[in-house]
N, CA, C and O atoms as a GROMACS GRO file, in nm:
protein
  340
    1ARG      N    1   4.971  -6.069  19.449
    1ARG     CA    2   4.930  -5.921  19.407
    1ARG      C    3   4.840  -5.858  19.521
    1ARG      O    4   4.835  -5.738  19.546
    2ASN      N    5   4.772  -5.954  19.583
    2ASN     CA    6   4.659  -5.922  19.686
    2ASN      C    7   4.680  -5.968  19.832
    2ASN      O    8   4.591  -6.028  19.891
    3PRO      N    9   4.787  -5.944  19.883
    3PRO     CA   10   4.812  -6.002  20.026
    3PRO      C   11   4.710  -5.949  20.117
    3PRO      O   12   4.681  -6.015  20.217
    4ALA      N   13   4.650  -5.834  20.091
    4ALA     CA   14   4.545  -5.796  20.210
    4ALA      C   15   4.391  -5.851  20.175
    4ALA      O   16   4.295  -5.809  20.240
    5ALA      N   17   4.377  -5.934  20.084
    5ALA     CA   18   4.281  -6.001  20.045
    5ALA      C   19   4.223  -6.087  20.164
    5ALA      O   20   4.305  -6.160  20.219
    6LYS      N   21   4.108  -6.089  20.204
    6LYS     CA   22   4.053  -6.166  20.325
    6LYS      C   23   4.006  -6.305  20.244
    6LYS      O   24   4.023  -6.412  20.301
    7SER      N   25   3.948  -6.303  20.117
    7SER     CA   26   3.905  -6.419  20.037
    7SER      C   27   3.899  -6.382  19.882
    7SER      O   28   3.923  -6.273  19.831
    8PHE      N   29   3.867  -6.482  19.831
    8PHE     CA   30   3.865  -6.456  19.675
    8PHE      C   31   3.729  -6.529  19.616
    8PHE      O   32   3.691  -6.631  19.673
    9ARG      N   33   3.670  -6.487  19.524
    9ARG     CA   34   3.558  -6.539  19.463
    9ARG      C   35   3.590  -6.542  19.320
    9ARG      O   36   3.634  -6.441  19.266
   10VAL      N   37   3.568  -6.671  19.243
   10VAL     CA   38   3.612  -6.683  19.118
   10VAL      C   39   3.490  -6.746  19.052
   10VAL      O   40   3.447  -6.858  19.082
   11THR      N   41   3.432  -6.659  18.952
   11THR     CA   42   3.308  -6.703  18.860
   11THR      C   43   3.341  -6.748  18.738
   11THR      O   44   3.407  -6.673  18.665
   12LEU      N   45   3.309  -6.860  18.697
   12LEU     CA   46   3.344  -6.929  18.564
   12LEU      C   47   3.198  -6.921  18.485
   12LEU      O   48   3.090  -6.957  18.531
   13TYR      N   49   3.220  -6.873  18.370
   13TYR     CA   50   3.090  -6.857  18.293
   13TYR      C   51   3.089  -6.946  18.159
   13TYR      O   52   3.195  -6.981  18.107
   14GLY      N   53   2.983  -6.975  18.114
   14GLY     CA   54   2.963  -7.039  17.975
   14GLY      C   55   3.029  -7.184  17.978
   14GLY      O   56   3.006  -7.267  18.066
   15SER      N   57   3.111  -7.202  17.877
   15SER     CA   58   3.147  -7.352  17.852
   15SER      C   59   3.246  -7.349  17.947
   15SER      O   60   3.250  -7.459  18.003
   16LEU      N   61   3.344  -7.258  18.000
   16LEU     CA   62   3.416  -7.292  18.088
   16LEU      C   63   3.364  -7.339  18.232
   16LEU      O   64   3.430  -7.408  18.310
   17ALA      N   65   3.245  -7.294  18.251
   17ALA     CA   66   3.199  -7.346  18.369
   17ALA      C   67   3.132  -7.485  18.348
   17ALA      O   68   3.120  -7.570  18.437
   18ALA      N   69   3.087  -7.499  18.218
   18ALA     CA   70   3.042  -7.639  18.182
   18ALA      C   71   3.130  -7.768  18.192
   18ALA      O   72   3.100  -7.881  18.231
   19THR      N   73   3.255  -7.715  18.144
   19THR     CA   74   3.360  -7.833  18.142
   19THR      C   75   3.478  -7.818  18.241
   19THR      O   76   3.572  -7.897  18.238
   20GLY      N   77   3.471  -7.710  18.332
   20GLY     CA   78   3.570  -7.678  18.430
   20GLY      C   79   3.602  -7.797  18.523
   20GLY      O   80   3.719  -7.824  18.549
   21LYS      N   81   3.518  -7.856  18.564
   21LYS     CA   82   3.546  -7.978  18.672
   21LYS      C   83   3.621  -8.076  18.613
   21LYS      O   84   3.720  -8.127  18.666
   22GLY      N   85   3.565  -8.112  18.474
   22GLY     CA   86   3.631  -8.219  18.402
   22GLY      C   87   3.782  -8.186  18.354
   22GLY      O   88   3.859  -8.280  18.335
   23HIS      N   89   3.817  -8.077  18.338
   23HIS     CA   90   3.945  -8.025  18.308
   23HIS      C   91   4.027  -7.971  18.414
   23HIS      O   92   4.136  -7.918  18.399
   24LEU      N   93   3.950  -7.993  18.548
   24LEU     CA   94   4.040  -7.955  18.672
   24LEU      C   95   4.078  -7.810  18.673
   24LEU      O   96   4.185  -7.766  18.713
   25THR      N   97   3.984  -7.744  18.627
   25THR     CA   98   3.993  -7.566  18.622
   25THR      C   99   3.989  -7.555  18.778
   25THR      O  100   4.095  -7.507  18.820
   26ASP      N  101   3.907  -7.582  18.867
   26ASP     CA  102   3.869  -7.558  19.003
   26ASP      C  103   3.977  -7.604  19.077
   26ASP      O  104   4.008  -7.537  19.175
   27VAL      N  105   4.049  -7.716  19.047
   27VAL     CA  106   4.175  -7.757  19.116
   27VAL      C  107   4.294  -7.661  19.076
   27VAL      O  108   4.381  -7.647  19.162
   28ALA      N  109   4.308  -7.600  18.968
   28ALA     CA  110   4.410  -7.510  18.933
   28ALA      C  111   4.387  -7.391  18.992
   28ALA      O  112   4.493  -7.332  19.016
   29ILE      N  113   4.278  -7.326  19.028
   29ILE     CA  114   4.224  -7.210  19.073
   29ILE      C  115   4.264  -7.207  19.226
   29ILE      O  116   4.327  -7.114  19.277
   30LEU      N  117   4.218  -7.327  19.296
   30LEU     CA  118   4.235  -7.336  19.426
   30LEU      C  119   4.376  -7.344  19.462
   30LEU      O  120   4.421  -7.288  19.562
   31ALA      N  121   4.452  -7.419  19.375
   31ALA     CA  122   4.594  -7.450  19.406
   31ALA      C  123   4.673  -7.311  19.403
   31ALA      O  124   4.780  -7.303  19.463
   32VAL      N  125   4.625  -7.212  19.341
   32VAL     CA  126   4.688  -7.090  19.337
   32VAL      C  127   4.644  -6.977  19.438
   32VAL      O  128   4.715  -6.886  19.479
   33LEU      N  129   4.522  -7.001  19.469
   33LEU     CA  130   4.445  -6.874  19.558
   33LEU      C  131   4.434  -6.927  19.712
   33LEU      O  132   4.447  -6.849  19.807
   34GLU      N  133   4.407  -7.073  19.730
   34GLU     CA  134   4.374  -7.121  19.848
   34GLU      C  135   4.505  -7.089  19.946
   34GLU      O  136   4.475  -7.045  20.057
   35PRO      N  137   4.623  -7.103  19.921
   35PRO     CA  138   4.717  -7.083  20.010
   35PRO      C  139   4.735  -6.933  20.069
   35PRO      O  140   4.805  -6.907  20.167
   36HIS      N  141   4.660  -6.838  19.994
   36HIS     CA  142   4.674  -6.698  20.041
   36HIS      C  143   4.533  -6.652  20.102
   36HIS      O  144   4.530  -6.552  20.174
   37ALA      N  145   4.433  -6.714  20.078
   37ALA     CA  146   4.292  -6.691  20.129
   37ALA      C  147   4.198  -6.790  20.101
   37ALA      O  148   4.226  -6.869  20.010
   38PRO      N  149   4.082  -6.804  20.168
   38PRO     CA  150   3.974  -6.878  20.124
   38PRO      C  151   3.934  -6.845  20.009
   38PRO      O  152   3.941  -6.725  19.984
   39THR      N  153   3.886  -6.930  19.912
   39THR     CA  154   3.841  -6.902  19.782
   39THR      C  155   3.719  -6.993  19.743
   39THR      O  156   3.716  -7.114  19.764
   40GLU      N  157   3.609  -6.914  19.678
   40GLU     CA  158   3.479  -6.976  19.648
   40GLU      C  159   3.500  -6.973  19.516
   40GLU      O  160   3.558  -6.875  19.469
   41ILE      N  161   3.455  -7.082  19.429
   41ILE     CA  162   3.423  -7.090  19.300
   41ILE      C  163   3.282  -7.091  19.262
   41ILE      O  164   3.209  -7.170  19.322
   42VAL      N  165   3.237  -7.021  19.178
   42VAL     CA  166   3.097  -7.014  19.128
   42VAL      C  167   3.080  -7.063  18.996
   42VAL      O  168   3.163  -7.010  18.922
   43TRP      N  169   3.012  -7.137  18.941
   43TRP     CA  170   2.979  -7.205  18.828
   43TRP      C  171   2.871  -7.150  18.760
   43TRP      O  172   2.764  -7.165  18.819
   44ARG      N  173   2.866  -7.096  18.664
   44ARG     CA  174   2.769  -7.016  18.584
   44ARG      C  175   2.772  -7.068  18.429
   44ARG      O  176   2.815  -6.996  18.339
   45ALA      N  177   2.729  -7.177  18.411
   45ALA     CA  178   2.736  -7.232  18.266
   45ALA      C  179   2.608  -7.160  18.176
   45ALA      O  180   2.605  -7.146  18.053
   46ASP      N  181   2.519  -7.125  18.260
   46ASP     CA  182   2.399  -7.044  18.202
   46ASP      C  183   2.417  -6.918  18.146
   46ASP      O  184   2.340  -6.864  18.067
   47VAL      N  185   2.529  -6.870  18.191
   47VAL     CA  186   2.566  -6.714  18.131
   47VAL      C  187   2.682  -6.730  18.046
   47VAL      O  188   2.787  -6.781  18.086
   48VAL      N  189   2.663  -6.684  17.923
   48VAL     CA  190   2.774  -6.680  17.822
   48VAL      C  191   2.811  -6.523  17.787
   48VAL      O  192   2.728  -6.450  17.734
   49LYS      N  193   2.927  -6.483  17.816
   49LYS     CA  194   2.978  -6.343  17.785
   49LYS      C  195   2.982  -6.325  17.635
   49LYS      O  196   3.002  -6.414  17.553
   50PRO      N  197   2.956  -6.181  17.608
   50PRO     CA  198   2.959  -6.156  17.463
   50PRO      C  199   3.077  -6.196  17.363
   50PRO      O  200   3.064  -6.244  17.251
   51PHE      N  201   3.187  -6.166  17.427
   51PHE     CA  202   3.316  -6.174  17.343
   51PHE      C  203   3.356  -6.339  17.314
   51PHE      O  204   3.386  -6.378  17.201
   52HIS      N  205   3.352  -6.418  17.418
   52HIS     CA  206   3.392  -6.546  17.422
   52HIS      C  207   3.317  -6.636  17.498
   52HIS      O  208   3.278  -6.593  17.607
   53PRO      N  209   3.282  -6.770  17.462
   53PRO     CA  210   3.226  -6.865  17.567
   53PRO      C  211   3.288  -6.887  17.682
   53PRO      O  212   3.224  -6.932  17.778
   54ASN      N  213   3.418  -6.859  17.689
   54ASN     CA  214   3.486  -6.898  17.812
   54ASN      C  215   3.521  -6.774  17.880
   54ASN      O  216   3.616  -6.703  17.847
   55GLY      N  217   3.430  -6.746  17.988
   55GLY     CA  218   3.453  -6.626  18.079
   55GLY      C  219   3.498  -6.652  18.215
   55GLY      O  220   3.474  -6.760  18.267
   56ILE      N  221   3.551  -6.574  18.267
   56ILE     CA  222   3.594  -6.581  18.418
   56ILE      C  223   3.607  -6.456  18.483
   56ILE      O  224   3.653  -6.365  18.415
   57LEU      N  225   3.573  -6.429  18.609
   57LEU     CA  226   3.576  -6.313  18.686
   57LEU      C  227   3.648  -6.338  18.815
   57LEU      O  228   3.603  -6.425  18.889
   58PHE      N  229   3.758  -6.267  18.851
   58PHE     CA  230   3.818  -6.295  18.967
   58PHE      C  231   3.798  -6.170  19.055
   58PHE      O  232   3.842  -6.060  19.023
   59GLU      N  233   3.725  -6.194  19.175
   59GLU     CA  234   3.720  -6.093  19.295
   59GLU      C  235   3.786  -6.104  19.424
   59GLU      O  236   3.783  -6.210  19.487
   60LYS      N  237   3.839  -6.008  19.462
   60LYS     CA  238   3.898  -6.011  19.597
   60LYS      C  239   3.812  -5.947  19.699
   60LYS      O  240   3.733  -5.855  19.680
   61HIS      N  241   3.835  -6.003  19.798
   61HIS     CA  242   3.729  -5.950  19.922
   61HIS      C  243   3.828  -5.885  20.040
   61HIS      O  244   3.924  -5.944  20.090
   62PHE      N  245   3.788  -5.764  20.070
   62PHE     CA  246   3.851  -5.725  20.193
   62PHE      C  247   3.745  -5.670  20.301
   62PHE      O  248   3.667  -5.579  20.272
   63SER      N  249   3.746  -5.726  20.414
   63SER     CA  250   3.660  -5.721  20.517
   63SER      C  251   3.510  -5.696  20.473
   63SER      O  252   3.442  -5.596  20.496
   64GLY      N  253   3.471  -5.819  20.398
   64GLY     CA  254   3.320  -5.833  20.356
   64GLY      C  255   3.281  -5.761  20.235
   64GLY      O  256   3.164  -5.770  20.198
   65THR      N  257   3.372  -5.685  20.164
   65THR     CA  258   3.350  -5.606  20.042
   65THR      C  259   3.417  -5.672  19.943
   65THR      O  260   3.531  -5.714  19.965
   66ALA      N  261   3.355  -5.688  19.819
   66ALA     CA  262   3.424  -5.746  19.703
   66ALA      C  263   3.451  -5.640  19.606
   66ALA      O  264   3.371  -5.550  19.586
   67ARG      N  265   3.568  -5.650  19.544
   67ARG     CA  266   3.637  -5.558  19.449
   67ARG      C  267   3.677  -5.657  19.334
   67ARG      O  268   3.752  -5.752  19.356
   68SER      N  269   3.625  -5.633  19.216
   68SER     CA  270   3.684  -5.708  19.101
   68SER      C  271   3.792  -5.624  19.016
   68SER      O  272   3.853  -5.677  18.923
   69ASP      N  273   3.810  -5.506  19.050
   69ASP     CA  274   3.897  -5.408  18.996
   69ASP      C  275   3.920  -5.420  18.844
   69ASP      O  276   4.025  -5.389  18.786
   70GLY      N  277   3.801  -5.474  18.780
   70GLY     CA  278   3.805  -5.478  18.635
   70GLY      C  279   3.869  -5.600  18.582
   70GLY      O  280   3.875  -5.612  18.460
   71VAL      N  281   3.919  -5.694  18.659
   71VAL     CA  282   3.980  -5.818  18.612
   71VAL      C  283   3.882  -5.927  18.584
   71VAL      O  284   3.851  -6.016  18.663
   72THR      N  285   3.834  -5.908  18.453
   72THR     CA  286   3.735  -6.004  18.404
   72THR      C  287   3.808  -6.047  18.277
   72THR      O  288   3.868  -5.963  18.211
   73ALA      N  289   3.804  -6.170  18.243
   73ALA     CA  290   3.869  -6.251  18.150
   73ALA      C  291   3.762  -6.301  18.062
   73ALA      O  292   3.700  -6.400  18.100
   74THR      N  293   3.734  -6.249  17.955
   74THR     CA  294   3.637  -6.305  17.861
   74THR      C  295   3.706  -6.303  17.727
   74THR      O  296   3.640  -6.280  17.626
   75ARG      N  297   3.847  -6.328  17.720
   75ARG     CA  298   3.917  -6.334  17.595
   75ARG      C  299   3.988  -6.460  17.590
   75ARG      O  300   4.022  -6.513  17.695
   76PRO      N  301   4.016  -6.516  17.468
   76PRO     CA  302   4.088  -6.649  17.478
   76PRO      C  303   4.224  -6.630  17.540
   76PRO      O  304   4.274  -6.517  17.542
   77VAL      N  305   4.287  -6.733  17.591
   77VAL     CA  306   4.404  -6.728  17.652
   77VAL      C  307   4.508  -6.648  17.589
   77VAL      O  308   4.581  -6.573  17.654
   78ALA      N  309   4.515  -6.664  17.466
   78ALA     CA  310   4.614  -6.619  17.364
   78ALA      C  311   4.613  -6.456  17.400
   78ALA      O  312   4.721  -6.397  17.399
   79ASP      N  313   4.498  -6.390  17.430
   79ASP     CA  314   4.486  -6.242  17.436
   79ASP      C  315   4.496  -6.224  17.595
   79ASP      O  316   4.449  -6.119  17.640
   80ALA      N  317   4.542  -6.298  17.670
   80ALA     CA  318   4.548  -6.265  17.821
   80ALA      C  319   4.627  -6.131  17.855
   80ALA      O  320   4.612  -6.069  17.961
   81LYS      N  321   4.709  -6.096  17.756
   81LYS     CA  322   4.783  -5.957  17.776
   81LYS      C  323   4.684  -5.843  17.803
   81LYS      O  324   4.724  -5.745  17.866
   82TYR      N  325   4.544  -5.849  17.755
   82TYR     CA  326   4.436  -5.751  17.761
   82TYR      C  327   4.380  -5.726  17.875
   82TYR      O  328   4.329  -5.617  17.900
   83LEU      N  329   4.384  -5.832  17.962
   83LEU     CA  330   4.310  -5.873  18.095
   83LEU      C  331   4.330  -5.752  18.217
   83LEU      O  332   4.254  -5.742  18.313
   84GLY      N  333   4.441  -5.668  18.193
   84GLY     CA  334   4.466  -5.567  18.290
   84GLY      C  335   4.568  -5.615  18.404
   84GLY      O  336   4.619  -5.727  18.398
   85ASP      N  337   4.589  -5.543  18.487
   85ASP     CA  338   4.672  -5.578  18.587
   85ASP      C  339   4.601  -5.550  18.729
   85ASP      O  340   4.660  -5.576  18.834
   0.00000   0.00000   0.00000
């Protein structure tokens, strides 16, 4: 969806950040994004989003500027349809 992106940054929050490496979350994220552009993963177990303890923010970068386009997932996976496009 973002072929012009120069890089990606994915920030994991709360318990998702605290347990993500053990559940191979980083491996899954990198498997999908790294083939398209360099990807940085930021682990923020100290920050818990208000709606759900498992939060994630996807940001795409174009020529040094970050744009998240409002794609912040703070809902359970079952509610993923609310994440936007």
